[in-house]
DRENDO-1510 file (C-alpha; in Angstrom, 1 decimal, always signed):
<recs>
REC; n; res; u; v; w
REC; 1; MET; -20.4; +10.4; -3.3 .
REC; 2; ARG; -18.3; +9.5; -6.1 .
REC; 3; ARG; -14.9; +10.5; -6.7 .
REC; 4; HIS; -14.4; +11.5; -10.2 .
REC; 5; ARG; -11.0; +9.4; -10.8 .
REC; 6; ARG; -9.9; +5.8; -11.0 .
REC; 7; ALA; -6.9; +5.7; -8.5 .
REC; 8; LYS; -7.4; +5.9; -4.9 .
REC; 9; ILE; -5.6; +7.9; -2.2 .
REC; 10; VAL; -4.5; +6.7; +1.0 .
REC; 11; ALA; -3.6; +9.0; +4.0 .
REC; 12; THR; -2.0; +8.9; +6.7 .
REC; 13; VAL; -3.4; +10.0; +10.3 .
REC; 14; GLY; -1.4; +11.9; +12.5 .
REC; 15; PRO; -1.1; +14.5; +14.7 .
REC; 16; ALA; -2.3; +17.7; +12.2 .
REC; 17; SER; -4.7; +14.7; +11.2 .
REC; 18; ALA; -6.1; +13.3; +14.5 .
REC; 19; SER; -9.4; +15.8; +14.3 .
REC; 20; PRO; -13.1; +14.4; +13.6 .
REC; 21; GLU; -12.9; +18.0; +11.8 .
REC; 22; MET; -9.8; +17.3; +9.5 .
REC; 23; LEU; -10.6; +13.3; +9.0 .
REC; 24; LYS; -13.4; +14.7; +7.7 .
REC; 25; LYS; -12.3; +18.1; +5.8 .
REC; 26; LEU; -9.5; +14.9; +3.9 .
REC; 27; PHE; -12.8; +12.7; +2.7 .
REC; 28; PHE; -14.0; +15.3; +1.1 .
REC; 29; ALA; -11.0; +16.4; -0.3 .
REC; 30; GLY; -10.1; +13.1; -1.5 .
REC; 31; VAL; -8.9; +10.1; +0.7 .
REC; 32; ASP; -10.5; +7.3; +0.4 .
REC; 33; THR; -8.3; +4.6; +2.9 .
REC; 34; PHE; -6.5; +6.0; +6.3 .
REC; 35; ARG; -3.9; +4.2; +7.3 .
REC; 36; LEU; -3.1; +4.6; +10.8 .
REC; 37; ASN; +1.1; +4.2; +11.8 .
REC; 38; PHE; +1.3; +1.7; +14.8 .
REC; 39; SER; +5.2; +3.2; +14.6 .
REC; 40; HIS; +3.7; +6.1; +16.9 .
REC; 41; GLY; +1.2; +7.2; +18.6 .
REC; 42; THR; -0.9; +4.8; +21.4 .
REC; 43; HIS; -3.3; +2.7; +21.2 .
REC; 44; GLU; -5.8; +5.2; +23.3 .
REC; 45; GLY; -4.9; +8.0; +20.4 .
REC; 46; HIS; -5.5; +5.3; +17.6 .
REC; 47; ALA; -8.4; +3.7; +19.2 .
REC; 48; GLU; -10.2; +7.6; +19.3 .
REC; 49; VAL; -9.7; +8.2; +15.2 .
REC; 50; PHE; -10.8; +4.3; +14.4 .
REC; 51; ALA; -13.6; +5.9; +16.2 .
REC; 52; ALA; -14.3; +9.2; +14.2 .
REC; 53; ILE; -13.4; +7.4; +11.2 .
REC; 54; ARG; -16.2; +4.6; +11.2 .
REC; 55; ALA; -18.4; +7.7; +12.8 .
REC; 56; LEU; -17.9; +9.7; +9.5 .
REC; 57; GLU; -18.9; +6.6; +7.9 .
REC; 58; ALA; -21.7; +6.4; +9.1 .
REC; 59; GLU; -22.8; +9.9; +8.3 .
REC; 60; THR; -21.3; +10.0; +4.8 .
REC; 61; GLY; -23.3; +6.2; +3.7 .
REC; 62; MET; -19.9; +5.8; +2.5 .
REC; 63; PRO; -17.4; +3.0; +3.1 .
REC; 64; ILE; -14.3; +3.9; +3.8 .
REC; 65; GLY; -11.1; +2.2; +4.3 .
REC; 66; ILE; -8.9; +1.7; +7.5 .
REC; 67; LEU; -5.1; +0.5; +6.8 .
REC; 68; GLN; -2.9; -0.7; +10.3 .
REC; 69; ASP; +1.1; -0.3; +9.2 .
REC; 70; LEU; +2.3; -2.3; +11.7 .
REC; 71; GLN; +6.4; -0.9; +13.1 .
REC; 72; GLY; +8.2; -4.3; +12.2 .
REC; 73; PRO; +11.7; -4.8; +13.0 .
REC; 74; LYS; +14.0; -2.2; +13.8 .
REC; 75; ILE; +17.5; -2.5; +13.7 .
REC; 76; ARG; +19.8; -0.1; +14.9 .
REC; 77; VAL; +23.0; +1.0; +17.0 .
REC; 78; GLY; +23.0; +1.6; +20.7 .
REC; 79; LYS; +23.9; +4.6; +22.7 .
REC; 80; ILE; +26.7; +6.2; +22.0 .
REC; 81; ALA; +29.2; +8.4; +24.1 .
REC; 82; GLY; +29.2; +12.1; +24.1 .
REC; 83; GLY; +26.0; +11.2; +21.5 .
REC; 84; ARG; +27.8; +11.3; +18.1 .
REC; 85; PHE; +30.6; +10.8; +16.6 .
REC; 86; ALA; +32.2; +11.9; +13.1 .
REC; 87; ALA; +33.6; +8.9; +11.0 .
REC; 88; GLU; +35.6; +9.5; +7.9 .
REC; 89; VAL; +36.5; +8.0; +4.5 .
REC; 90; GLY; +38.7; +4.8; +5.6 .
REC; 91; ASP; +38.3; +4.7; +9.7 .
REC; 92; ARG; +38.3; +1.2; +10.8 .
REC; 93; LEU; +34.9; +0.9; +13.5 .
REC; 94; ARG; +34.2; -2.3; +15.1 .
REC; 95; PHE; +30.9; -3.1; +16.5 .
REC; 96; VAL; +29.7; -5.4; +19.0 .
REC; 97; LEU; +27.4; -7.5; +20.2 .
REC; 98; GLY; +25.5; -5.8; +23.3 .
REC; 99; THR; +24.0; -2.8; +24.7 .
REC; 100; ASP; +27.0; -0.7; +26.8 .
REC; 101; GLU; +27.3; +2.6; +25.8 .
REC; 102; GLY; +30.5; +2.8; +23.3 .
REC; 103; GLY; +32.4; +4.4; +20.7 .
REC; 104; PRO; +34.3; +4.0; +17.3 .
REC; 105; GLU; +35.9; +1.5; +19.0 .
REC; 106; ALA; +33.2; -0.3; +20.3 .
REC; 107; ILE; +29.9; +0.4; +18.6 .
REC; 108; PRO; +26.7; -1.1; +20.3 .
REC; 109; LEU; +24.6; -3.6; +18.1 .
REC; 110; PRO; +22.1; -5.5; +20.4 .
REC; 111; HIS; +21.2; -7.6; +17.1 .
REC; 112; PRO; +22.6; -10.8; +17.6 .
REC; 113; GLU; +20.9; -11.5; +13.8 .
REC; 114; ILE; +23.6; -9.7; +12.2 .
REC; 115; PHE; +26.5; -11.4; +13.7 .
REC; 116; ALA; +25.1; -14.5; +12.8 .
REC; 117; ALA; +24.5; -13.7; +8.8 .
REC; 118; ILE; +26.8; -10.9; +7.7 .
REC; 119; VAL; +29.7; -12.0; +6.6 .
REC; 120; PRO; +33.2; -10.1; +5.3 .
REC; 121; GLY; +32.3; -8.0; +1.8 .
REC; 122; HIS; +27.9; -6.8; +3.3 .
REC; 123; ASP; +27.4; -3.7; +3.6 .
REC; 124; LEU; +25.9; -1.7; +7.3 .
REC; 125; LEU; +23.9; +1.4; +6.0 .
REC; 126; ILE; +23.5; +3.4; +9.2 .
REC; 127; ASP; +20.8; +6.3; +8.8 .
REC; 128; ASP; +19.0; +5.5; +5.7 .
REC; 129; GLY; +22.2; +5.3; +4.4 .
REC; 130; ARG; +23.9; +8.4; +4.7 .
REC; 131; VAL; +26.8; +6.5; +6.2 .
REC; 132; ARG; +28.0; +3.5; +4.8 .
REC; 133; VAL; +30.9; +0.7; +6.4 .
REC; 134; ARG; +31.7; -2.3; +4.9 .
REC; 135; ALA; +32.2; -5.8; +7.1 .
REC; 136; THR; +36.2; -6.2; +6.8 .
REC; 137; SER; +36.0; -9.6; +9.0 .
REC; 138; VAL; +33.4; -11.1; +11.7 .
REC; 139; GLY; +33.0; -12.7; +14.7 .
REC; 140; ALA; +30.2; -13.8; +16.7 .
REC; 141; THR; +30.4; -11.1; +18.6 .
REC; 142; VAL; +32.6; -8.5; +17.0 .
REC; 143; ILE; +32.1; -7.0; +13.4 .
REC; 144; GLU; +34.9; -5.2; +12.0 .
REC; 145; ALA; +34.0; -2.8; +9.6 .
REC; 146; GLU; +35.9; +0.0; +7.4 .
REC; 147; VAL; +34.3; +3.3; +6.5 .
REC; 148; ILE; +33.3; +3.9; +2.6 .
REC; 149; VAL; +31.1; +6.5; +3.0 .
REC; 150; GLY; +31.8; +9.1; +5.7 .
REC; 151; GLY; +29.1; +11.3; +8.1 .
REC; 152; THR; +27.8; +11.8; +11.8 .
REC; 153; ILE; +27.0; +8.0; +14.0 .
REC; 154; SER; +24.8; +8.8; +16.4 .
REC; 155; ASP; +22.4; +7.1; +19.2 .
REC; 156; ARG; +19.5; +5.2; +18.4 .
REC; 157; LYS; +19.8; +5.6; +13.8 .
REC; 158; GLY; +18.6; +3.1; +12.0 .
REC; 159; VAL; +20.9; +0.3; +10.1 .
REC; 160; ASN; +20.1; -1.3; +7.0 .
REC; 161; LEU; +21.6; -4.4; +6.0 .
REC; 162; PRO; +20.9; -4.6; +2.1 .
REC; 163; GLY; +22.9; -7.4; +0.9 .
REC; 164; THR; +22.6; -9.7; +4.4 .
REC; 165; ALA; +19.2; -12.1; +4.7 .
REC; 166; LEU; +18.5; -11.9; +8.0 .
REC; 167; ASP; +16.7; -14.9; +10.1 .
REC; 168; LEU; +14.3; -12.3; +12.0 .
REC; 169; SER; +10.4; -12.5; +12.3 .
REC; 170; PRO; +8.6; -8.8; +10.7 .
REC; 171; LEU; +6.7; -9.4; +13.5 .
REC; 172; THR; +8.0; -8.4; +17.0 .
REC; 173; ALA; +6.1; -8.8; +20.1 .
REC; 174; LYS; +5.3; -5.0; +20.0 .
REC; 175; ASP; +4.1; -5.9; +16.4 .
REC; 176; ARG; +1.6; -9.2; +17.5 .
REC; 177; ALA; +0.0; -6.3; +20.8 .
REC; 178; ASP; -0.8; -4.2; +17.6 .
REC; 179; LEU; -2.1; -6.3; +15.5 .
REC; 180; ALA; -4.0; -7.8; +18.1 .
REC; 181; PHE; -5.2; -4.4; +19.2 .
REC; 182; GLY; -6.3; -3.6; +15.3 .
REC; 183; LEU; -7.8; -7.0; +14.2 .
REC; 184; GLU; -10.3; -5.8; +18.1 .
REC; 185; LEU; -10.8; -2.8; +16.6 .
REC; 186; GLY; -11.7; -3.8; +13.2 .
REC; 187; VAL; -9.1; -2.3; +10.7 .
REC; 188; ASP; -9.2; -3.3; +6.9 .
REC; 189; TRP; -5.7; -3.9; +6.2 .
REC; 190; VAL; -2.8; -4.9; +8.0 .
REC; 191; ALA; +0.6; -3.7; +6.9 .
REC; 192; LEU; +3.1; -6.3; +7.0 .
REC; 193; SER; +6.7; -4.3; +7.4 .
REC; 194; PHE; +10.4; -5.8; +6.0 .
REC; 195; VAL; +8.6; -9.3; +4.3 .
REC; 196; GLN; +11.7; -10.6; +3.7 .
REC; 197; LYS; +10.2; -14.0; +1.7 .
REC; 198; ALA; +6.7; -15.9; +1.8 .
REC; 199; ALA; +7.2; -17.9; +5.1 .
REC; 200; ASP; +6.7; -14.3; +6.4 .
REC; 201; VAL; +3.2; -13.6; +4.8 .
REC; 202; ILE; +2.2; -17.0; +5.7 .
REC; 203; GLU; +2.8; -16.2; +9.5 .
REC; 204; ALA; +1.1; -12.5; +9.4 .
REC; 205; LYS; -1.8; -14.3; +7.7 .
REC; 206; ALA; -2.2; -16.9; +9.7 .
REC; 207; LEU; -2.5; -14.1; +12.6 .
REC; 208; ILE; -4.7; -12.1; +10.7 .
REC; 209; GLY; -7.2; -15.5; +10.3 .
REC; 210; GLY; -8.7; -13.4; +7.5 .
REC; 211; ARG; -9.8; -10.9; +9.5 .
REC; 212; ALA; -8.6; -8.0; +7.6 .
REC; 213; GLY; -6.5; -8.0; +4.4 .
REC; 214; LEU; -2.8; -8.4; +4.1 .
REC; 215; VAL; -0.3; -5.4; +2.5 .
REC; 216; ALA; +2.7; -7.3; +2.4 .
REC; 217; LYS; +5.5; -3.9; +1.8 .
REC; 218; ILE; +8.4; -3.9; -0.4 .
REC; 219; GLU; +11.2; -2.5; +1.1 .
REC; 220; LYS; +13.9; -4.7; +1.5 .
REC; 221; PRO; +15.9; -6.3; -1.7 .
REC; 222; GLN; +15.0; -9.9; -0.1 .
REC; 223; ALA; +11.7; -9.2; -1.0 .
REC; 224; LEU; +12.7; -9.4; -4.9 .
REC; 225; ASP; +14.1; -12.2; -4.6 .
REC; 226; HIS; +10.2; -13.6; -3.8 .
REC; 227; ILE; +8.6; -11.7; -5.0 .
REC; 228; ASP; +6.3; -13.8; -7.4 .
REC; 229; ASP; +5.0; -15.9; -4.1 .
REC; 230; ILE; +4.9; -12.6; -2.2 .
REC; 231; ILE; +2.3; -11.2; -4.4 .
REC; 232; ARG; +0.3; -14.9; -4.3 .
REC; 233; LEU; +0.6; -14.8; -0.9 .
REC; 234; ALA; -0.7; -11.3; +0.1 .
REC; 235; ASP; -3.7; -9.3; -1.0 .
REC; 236; ALA; -1.9; -6.4; -1.3 .
REC; 237; ILE; +1.8; -5.1; -1.8 .
REC; 238; MET; +3.3; -1.9; -1.2 .
REC; 239; VAL; +5.8; -0.4; -2.7 .
REC; 240; ALA; +7.9; +1.1; +0.2 .
REC; 241; ARG; +10.3; +3.2; -2.0 .
REC; 242; GLY; +12.0; +4.5; +1.5 .
REC; 243; ASP; +13.7; +2.0; +3.0 .
REC; 244; LEU; +13.6; +0.2; -0.5 .
REC; 245; GLY; +15.4; +3.2; -1.9 .
REC; 246; VAL; +18.3; +3.1; +0.8 .
REC; 247; GLU; +19.0; -0.5; +0.2 .
REC; 248; ILE; +18.9; -1.0; -3.4 .
REC; 249; PRO; +20.9; +1.7; -5.7 .
REC; 250; HIS; +18.1; +5.4; -6.3 .
REC; 251; GLU; +18.9; +4.5; -9.6 .
REC; 252; ASP; +17.1; +1.1; -9.9 .
REC; 253; VAL; +13.8; +1.9; -8.0 .
REC; 254; PRO; +11.9; +3.6; -11.0 .
REC; 255; GLY; +12.0; +0.1; -12.7 .
REC; 256; ARG; +11.4; -1.8; -9.9 .
REC; 257; GLN; +8.4; +0.2; -9.1 .
REC; 258; LYS; +7.2; -0.4; -12.8 .
REC; 259; GLU; +8.2; -4.0; -12.3 .
REC; 260; LEU; +5.7; -4.5; -9.1 .
REC; 261; VAL; +3.4; -2.3; -10.6 .
REC; 262; ARG; +2.8; -4.5; -13.6 .
REC; 263; ALA; +3.1; -7.9; -11.7 .
REC; 264; CYS; +0.1; -7.0; -9.0 .
REC; 265; ARG; -2.2; -6.3; -12.3 .
REC; 266; SER; -1.4; -9.4; -14.1 .
REC; 267; ALA; -2.0; -11.1; -9.7 .
REC; 268; VAL; -5.4; -9.2; -9.6 .
REC; 269; THR; -3.4; -7.7; -6.5 .
REC; 270; PRO; -3.9; -4.1; -5.4 .
REC; 271; VAL; -1.0; -2.1; -5.7 .
REC; 272; ILE; +0.3; +1.0; -3.2 .
REC; 273; VAL; +3.5; +2.7; -4.3 .
REC; 274; ALA; +4.3; +5.0; -1.3 .
REC; 275; THR; +6.8; +7.4; +0.6 .
REC; 276; GLN; +8.1; +11.2; -0.3 .
REC; 277; MET; +5.1; +11.6; -3.1 .
REC; 278; LEU; +4.3; +15.3; -2.4 .
REC; 279; ASP; +7.3; +15.5; +0.8 .
REC; 280; SER; +8.1; +19.2; +0.0 .
REC; 281; MET; +4.3; +19.7; +1.0 .
REC; 282; VAL; +5.0; +18.8; +4.6 .
REC; 283; ALA; +6.1; +22.6; +4.6 .
REC; 284; SER; +4.9; +24.2; +1.6 .
REC; 285; PRO; +1.5; +24.8; +0.2 .
REC; 286; THR; +3.0; +23.8; -3.4 .
REC; 287; PRO; +4.4; +20.4; -4.6 .
REC; 288; THR; +7.5; +20.7; -6.8 .
REC; 289; ARG; +7.1; +19.8; -10.5 .
REC; 290; ALA; +9.5; +16.5; -9.8 .
REC; 291; GLU; +7.1; +15.6; -7.1 .
REC; 292; ALA; +3.6; +15.9; -9.3 .
REC; 293; SER; +5.8; +13.9; -11.7 .
REC; 294; ASP; +6.0; +11.4; -9.9 .
REC; 295; VAL; +2.7; +11.2; -8.8 .
REC; 296; ALA; +1.8; +11.0; -12.5 .
REC; 297; THR; +4.1; +8.5; -13.4 .
REC; 298; ALA; +2.8; +5.7; -10.4 .
REC; 299; ILE; -1.2; +6.9; -12.4 .
REC; 300; TYR; +0.6; +6.0; -15.6 .
REC; 301; ASP; +2.7; +2.8; -14.6 .
REC; 302; GLY; -1.6; +2.1; -13.5 .
REC; 303; ALA; -1.0; +1.9; -9.6 .
REC; 304; ASP; -4.6; +0.8; -8.2 .
REC; 305; ALA; -3.1; +3.7; -5.0 .
REC; 306; VAL; -1.1; +7.0; -4.0 .
REC; 307; MET; +0.1; +7.3; -0.5 .
REC; 308; LEU; +0.8; +10.2; +2.0 .
REC; 309; SER; +3.2; +9.7; +4.6 .
REC; 310; ALA; +4.1; +12.6; +6.5 .
REC; 311; GLU; +2.4; +15.2; +4.4 .
REC; 312; SER; -0.9; +14.5; +5.8 .
REC; 313; ALA; +0.3; +12.9; +9.5 .
REC; 314; THR; +2.6; +16.0; +10.2 .
REC; 315; GLY; +2.5; +18.9; +7.8 .
REC; 316; SER; +1.4; +22.1; +8.0 .
REC; 317; TYR; -1.0; +21.6; +4.9 .
REC; 318; PRO; -2.6; +18.2; +5.1 .
REC; 319; ILE; -5.6; +19.2; +3.3 .
REC; 320; GLU; -3.8; +20.8; +0.4 .
REC; 321; THR; -1.4; +18.3; +0.0 .
REC; 322; VAL; -4.9; +15.8; -0.5 .
REC; 323; GLU; -6.5; +17.6; -3.1 .
REC; 324; MET; -2.8; +18.2; -5.0 .
REC; 325; MET; -2.9; +14.8; -4.9 .
REC; 326; ASP; -6.3; +14.3; -6.0 .
REC; 327; ARG; -5.6; +17.2; -9.4 .
REC; 328; ILE; -2.8; +15.4; -9.9 .
REC; 329; ILE; -4.2; +11.5; -10.9 .
REC; 330; ARG; -7.3; +13.5; -12.7 .
REC; 331; SER; -5.0; +15.4; -14.6 .
REC; 332; THR; -2.9; +12.1; -15.4 .
REC; 333; GLU; -5.9; +9.9; -15.8 .
REC; 334; GLY; -7.3; +13.2; -18.7 .
REC; 335; HIS; -4.6; +13.2; -20.6 .
REC; 336; LYS; -4.8; +12.4; -24.2 .
REC; 337; LEU; -1.9; +9.4; -23.6 .
REC; 338; TYR; -2.7; +7.9; -20.4 .
REC; 339; ARG; -5.3; +5.5; -22.1 .
REC; 340; SER; -2.6; +4.4; -24.4 .
REC; 341; ILE; +0.5; +4.4; -22.0 .
REC; 342; VAL; -1.4; +1.9; -19.4 .
REC; 343; GLN; -2.9; +0.1; -22.3 .
REC; 344; ALA; +0.7; -0.9; -23.4 .
REC; 345; THR; +1.2; -2.8; -20.1 .
REC; 346; GLN; -1.9; -5.0; -20.5 .
REC; 347; PRO; -1.4; -7.8; -18.8 .
REC; 348; THR; -2.2; -11.1; -20.2 .
REC; 349; VAL; -5.7; -12.6; -18.9 .
REC; 350; GLU; -5.8; -15.5; -17.0 .
REC; 351; ASP; -7.5; -18.7; -19.4 .
REC; 352; THR; -10.0; -19.4; -17.0 .
REC; 353; PRO; -13.4; -18.6; -17.1 .
REC; 354; PRO; -13.8; -16.1; -14.8 .
REC; 355; HIS; -11.0; -14.4; -15.5 .
REC; 356; ALA; -12.3; -14.4; -19.4 .
REC; 357; VAL; -15.8; -13.3; -18.2 .
REC; 358; ALA; -14.5; -10.5; -16.2 .
REC; 359; ALA; -11.8; -9.4; -19.2 .
REC; 360; ALA; -15.4; -9.6; -22.0 .
REC; 361; GLY; -17.4; -7.7; -19.6 .
REC; 362; ALA; -14.8; -4.9; -19.5 .
REC; 363; ASP; -14.3; -5.1; -23.6 .
REC; 364; LEU; -17.8; -4.9; -24.0 .
REC; 365; ALA; -18.9; -2.2; -21.7 .
REC; 366; GLU; -16.7; -0.1; -24.5 .
REC; 367; ALA; -17.8; -1.1; -27.6 .
REC; 368; VAL; -21.0; -0.1; -26.4 .
REC; 369; HIS; -20.3; +3.0; -24.9 .
REC; 370; ALA; -21.4; +2.1; -21.1 .
REC; 371; PRO; -21.4; +4.5; -18.7 .
REC; 372; VAL; -20.6; +2.0; -16.3 .
REC; 373; ILE; -19.8; -1.7; -15.7 .
REC; 374; VAL; -21.5; -3.5; -12.6 .
REC; 375; ALA; -19.9; -6.1; -11.0 .
REC; 376; TYR; -21.8; -7.9; -8.1 .
REC; 377; THR; -18.9; -9.8; -6.1 .
REC; 378; SER; -18.8; -11.2; -2.4 .
REC; 379; SER; -15.6; -11.3; -2.3 .
REC; 380; GLY; -13.9; -8.1; -4.5 .
REC; 381; ASN; -12.8; -10.8; -7.4 .
REC; 382; THR; -14.6; -10.4; -10.1 .
REC; 383; ALA; -14.5; -6.5; -9.8 .
REC; 384; GLY; -10.3; -7.1; -9.1 .
REC; 385; ARG; -11.0; -8.6; -12.4 .
REC; 386; ILE; -12.6; -6.2; -14.1 .
REC; 387; ALA; -10.2; -3.7; -13.2 .
REC; 388; ARG; -7.0; -5.6; -13.9 .
REC; 389; LYS; -8.2; -4.9; -17.5 .
REC; 390; ARG; -7.7; -0.9; -16.7 .
REC; 391; PRO; -10.9; +0.6; -18.9 .
REC; 392; ALA; -12.1; +4.0; -19.4 .
REC; 393; LEU; -15.4; +3.7; -17.4 .
REC; 394; PRO; -15.8; +3.1; -13.8 .
REC; 395; ILE; -17.1; -0.1; -11.9 .
REC; 396; LEU; -19.5; -0.2; -10.1 .
REC; 397; ALA; -19.3; -3.3; -7.3 .
REC; 398; LEU; -22.4; -4.8; -5.3 .
REC; 399; THR; -21.2; -6.6; -2.5 .
REC; 400; PRO; -23.5; -7.6; +0.7 .
REC; 401; SER; -20.3; -7.0; +2.6 .
REC; 402; GLN; -19.3; -3.6; +4.3 .
REC; 403; ALA; -16.1; -5.4; +4.7 .
REC; 404; VAL; -15.8; -6.4; +0.9 .
REC; 405; CYS; -16.9; -2.7; +0.1 .
REC; 406; ARG; -13.9; -1.0; +2.7 .
REC; 407; ARG; -11.0; -3.6; +1.3 .
REC; 408; LEU; -12.3; -2.0; -2.6 .
REC; 409; ARG; -11.2; +1.4; -1.9 .
REC; 410; LEU; -7.4; +0.4; -2.3 .
REC; 411; MET; -8.5; -1.5; -5.6 .
REC; 412; TRP; -8.3; +0.9; -9.2 .
REC; 413; GLY; -11.3; +2.5; -10.2 .
REC; 414; VAL; -14.2; +0.6; -8.1 .
REC; 415; HIS; -17.0; +2.3; -6.7 .
REC; 416; ALA; -18.3; +0.1; -4.2 .
REC; 417; VAL; -21.3; +0.4; -2.7 .
REC; 418; PRO; -22.8; -2.6; +0.0 .
REC; 419; SER; -26.3; -4.0; -1.5 .
REC; 420; ARG; -29.4; -6.6; -0.7 .
REC; 421; SER; -28.8; -10.2; -1.2 .
REC; 422; VAL; -30.8; -11.3; -4.0 .
REC; 423; GLY; -31.9; -15.1; -5.0 .
REC; 424; ASN; -32.0; -14.5; -8.6 .
REC; 425; PHE; -30.1; -13.2; -11.6 .
REC; 426; GLU; -32.9; -10.8; -13.0 .
REC; 427; ALA; -33.3; -9.9; -9.3 .
REC; 428; MET; -29.6; -8.8; -9.9 .
REC; 429; VAL; -29.4; -7.1; -12.9 .
REC; 430; ALA; -32.8; -4.9; -12.1 .
REC; 431; GLN; -31.7; -4.3; -8.5 .
REC; 432; ALA; -27.5; -3.4; -10.8 .
REC; 433; ALA; -29.6; -0.7; -13.2 .
REC; 434; GLU; -30.9; +1.3; -9.9 .
REC; 435; VAL; -27.7; +1.1; -8.1 .
REC; 436; ALA; -26.4; +2.7; -11.4 .
REC; 437; ARG; -28.7; +4.9; -11.6 .
REC; 438; ALA; -29.4; +6.0; -7.8 .
REC; 439; GLN; -25.6; +6.2; -7.4 .
REC; 440; GLY; -25.5; +8.8; -10.5 .
REC; 441; PHE; -23.7; +7.0; -12.8 .
REC; 442; ALA; -26.2; +5.7; -15.8 .
REC; 443; ALA; -29.9; +7.7; -16.4 .
REC; 444; ALA; -32.9; +6.0; -18.7 .
REC; 445; ARG; -32.2; +4.0; -21.6 .
REC; 446; ASP; -28.7; +4.3; -21.0 .
REC; 447; HIS; -26.8; +0.3; -21.8 .
REC; 448; ILE; -25.2; -0.4; -18.5 .
REC; 449; VAL; -23.1; -3.7; -18.5 .
REC; 450; VAL; -23.7; -6.8; -16.0 .
REC; 451; VAL; -21.1; -9.1; -14.6 .
REC; 452; SER; -21.5; -11.6; -11.9 .
REC; 453; GLY; -21.6; -15.7; -10.9 .
REC; 454; ALA; -24.8; -17.6; -10.6 .
REC; 455; PRO; -26.3; -18.6; -8.5 .
REC; 456; ALA; -25.4; -16.1; -6.2 .
REC; 457; GLY; -23.3; -16.5; -3.3 .
REC; 458; PRO; -20.2; -18.4; -4.1 .
REC; 459; SER; -16.5; -16.4; -4.9 .
REC; 460; GLY; -14.8; -17.0; -8.0 .
REC; 461; SER; -17.7; -18.0; -10.0 .
REC; 462; THR; -17.9; -15.0; -12.4 .
REC; 463; ASN; -19.8; -16.5; -15.3 .
REC; 464; ASN; -22.6; -14.7; -16.2 .
REC; 465; LEU; -22.6; -11.6; -18.6 .
REC; 466; ARG; -25.6; -9.2; -19.5 .
REC; 467; VAL; -26.6; -5.7; -21.1 .
REC; 468; VAL; -29.6; -4.0; -19.4 .
REC; 469; GLU; -31.3; -1.3; -20.5 .
REC; 470; VAL; -31.4; +1.4; -17.6 .
</recs>
């Protein structure tokens, strides 16, 4: 079953979409990878969804990606006496290390890492930035602060610290237990929340041990300071604009999104743009025009995938939302300006044989008007190198690994198909023509371009290019 678009759709599973019947409808509406949000739900519930997706995969014969999203450390104020209080601009507040109930004179903040790292002048953003306070003095167990933006402070509201680098692992005890469970299930991707530095990625990848791809979620300003190393080490990147938009100025988010997408394209690292893309469709059957433009902007930027959160997890119109996102992507990719915009941000190709051969294959396929370019890949790297060029034709990836097929459901323009192993290049060429025709990408007498490595098998050996008549 082909998708007639290049960018992929990730959809979060929740109460509105967890049934096998709804998962099937969402897949046929356009979902390529399903996200299991471990901030919510139980292990038993996630296992049932996982089993339903794998059953759907077996029924359709199409690989489906499954992404496990770990909660990460949640920084929150403690219990507030009376449940809440109003903080006015200019008020003086006092945060104390501890868990006892408190109010303006002693707001509990049970996170010693904050007291160790914050300095006067740093801001604390409470409840997604609705309340902003600035530290005026800091002690081992007390932070004195002044209210800069007033509002209501209530029980257990989240706290963001945009200017403070916390000595805090992104993997809590809950995350480690959830990760072990997800890897035992067999998830294809693990998303790591609140990444701040390259060491966070290294820590998580050591636990994963190659059993899944790692998605580094960029939602902290500190991550932007180390972004090249994070992109180099991660298997994919998520531009998590919700928390990122709380911690950096709203007006900076669009530019940062473009920078991140371009850097990921250059590094051949899949990039997902996420958060509030069609948020009004949680309660409405249609999006706002601004939301449609937001999705289109991510596609013009060259993102590999766009993601739905509450829209598909808890919304009233999950199927309509996926169908709408699919239509926006197809319309954008079909617009007369799309090719010129995407090509204008074309990254420089690395001067190594594998990258040069893949890029040449994309150019050759367009030059001979091939309907498809076929990539033999054991790790997904060859397909990724071709996808970096954002060619005007689909990429058919053939791989003996079902796990690689599933991970490629995040890669721009790639239609992945499990294939049998072949012993020589001539057999690879023959199989490429056979599969391209069987999958509906090519007809008799069409010319297709085949990119592969020889000998077959080793990862990173892209070194062969051939034009083949079907």
